[in-house]
C-alpha positions as CSV (number, residue, x, y, z in Angstrom):
1,M,-0.1,0.1,0.2
2,E,1.0,3.3,-0.9
3,L,1.3,6.5,1.2
4,M,0.2,8.5,-2.6
5,N,-2.7,6.7,-4.3
6,Q,-1.5,8.9,-7.8
7,H,-4.7,7.6,-9.4
8,K,-6.8,8.8,-6.8
9,I,-5.4,12.4,-7.2
10,D,-5.8,12.8,-10.9
11,G,-9.2,12.1,-10.8
12,L,-9.5,14.1,-7.7
13,A,-8.1,17.2,-10.5
14,Q,-11.0,16.0,-13.0
15,E,-13.3,16.5,-10.8
16,I,-12.4,19.7,-9.1
17,G,-10.5,21.0,-12.0
18,Q,-6.2,21.1,-11.5
19,E,-6.2,24.9,-10.4
20,N,-8.0,23.6,-7.6
21,V,-6.3,20.9,-6.5
22,P,-3.0,23.5,-4.3
23,V,-6.3,24.6,-2.2
24,L,-7.8,21.9,-0.5
25,L,-4.5,19.6,-0.2
26,E,-3.3,22.9,1.9
27,I,-6.2,22.8,3.9
28,F,-5.8,18.8,4.1
29,L,-2.2,19.7,5.2
30,G,-3.2,22.3,7.7
31,E,-5.8,19.0,9.1
32,L,-2.7,17.0,9.5
33,T,-0.2,19.7,11.3
34,G,-3.9,20.6,13.6
35,Y,-4.1,16.4,14.3
36,Q,-0.5,15.9,14.7
37,Q,-0.8,19.0,17.5
38,Q,-4.4,17.4,19.0
39,L,-2.8,14.2,20.2
40,T,1.0,15.3,21.2
41,D,-1.4,18.0,23.1
42,V,-3.9,15.9,25.1
43,S,-3.6,14.5,28.0
44,Q,-3.1,10.8,28.8
45,A,-6.6,10.7,30.5
46,D,-8.3,11.9,26.9
47,K,-6.2,10.3,24.7
48,Q,-7.6,7.0,23.4
49,E,-11.1,9.1,23.4
50,C,-9.2,12.0,20.7
51,L,-7.4,9.1,19.0
52,K,-10.6,7.5,18.3
53,D,-12.0,11.3,16.6
54,I,-9.1,11.9,14.8
55,S,-9.2,8.8,13.1
56,H,-12.8,8.8,12.3
57,A,-12.4,12.0,10.9
58,L,-9.2,10.8,8.4
59,K,-11.2,7.9,7.3
60,S,-12.8,10.0,4.6
61,S,-10.6,12.6,4.5
62,A,-7.3,10.6,4.0
63,A,-9.2,8.7,1.5
64,S,-10.4,11.5,-0.5
65,F,-6.7,12.0,-1.1
66,G,-5.4,8.5,-1.5
67,A,-3.5,9.0,1.1
68,D,-4.1,5.2,0.9
69,K,-1.9,4.3,3.9
70,L,-2.7,6.3,6.4
71,C,-6.4,5.6,5.5
72,A,-6.4,2.0,6.3
73,K,-4.4,3.0,9.5
74,A,-7.5,5.3,10.5
75,I,-9.9,2.4,9.5
76,E,-8.4,-0.4,12.0
77,I,-7.8,2.6,14.3
78,D,-11.5,3.2,14.4
79,G,-12.4,0.0,14.1
80,M,-11.1,-1.3,16.9
81,V,-12.4,1.7,19.5
82,K,-15.6,0.6,17.7
83,L,-15.4,-3.0,18.7
84,A,-14.5,-2.3,22.5
85,L,-10.9,-4.2,21.4
86,E,-7.8,-4.0,23.7
87,F,-5.1,-1.9,22.4
88,D,-1.5,0.0,23.7
89,V,-3.2,3.8,23.0
90,N,-0.3,5.4,23.2
91,T,1.5,3.2,20.6
92,E,-1.4,3.7,17.8
93,T,-1.2,7.3,18.6
94,E,2.5,7.1,17.8
95,N,1.8,4.6,14.6
96,I,-1.1,8.1,13.2
97,I,1.7,11.0,13.8
98,A,4.3,8.8,12.7
99,L,1.7,8.4,9.2
100,M,1.3,11.7,9.2
101,E,4.2,13.0,9.3
102,E,5.3,11.5,6.1
103,T,2.2,11.4,4.4
104,H,2.5,15.2,4.8
105,Q,6.1,15.2,3.5
106,C,4.3,13.3,0.4
107,Y,2.1,15.7,-0.3
108,E,3.7,18.7,0.2
109,Q,5.7,18.1,-3.2
110,L,2.3,18.3,-4.7
111,L,2.5,21.9,-3.5
112,P,3.7,25.1,-6.6
């Protein structure tokens, strides 16, 4: 699975116009930065709830932009939470933050 699905980006450009892609990418990258900050700043007591909310939001936004690896991780975490499965919140938080950073770096290259 790739960090960036170029086919999805190309499809998005056809749907909304190539000139609009950078604007939406800036919004997406801003969301990633905000989510990273939230997960970094949240208290340990609130971390699982924050991770749940962010993973739920990331499922659709990451999918829209073809951020396949990030989308898959968000779906995985969201599923574990919904099924009330036990998981290491700190490890999963670190994993999704790292994926958001990698995704951010990759997608930044698409901006003019």
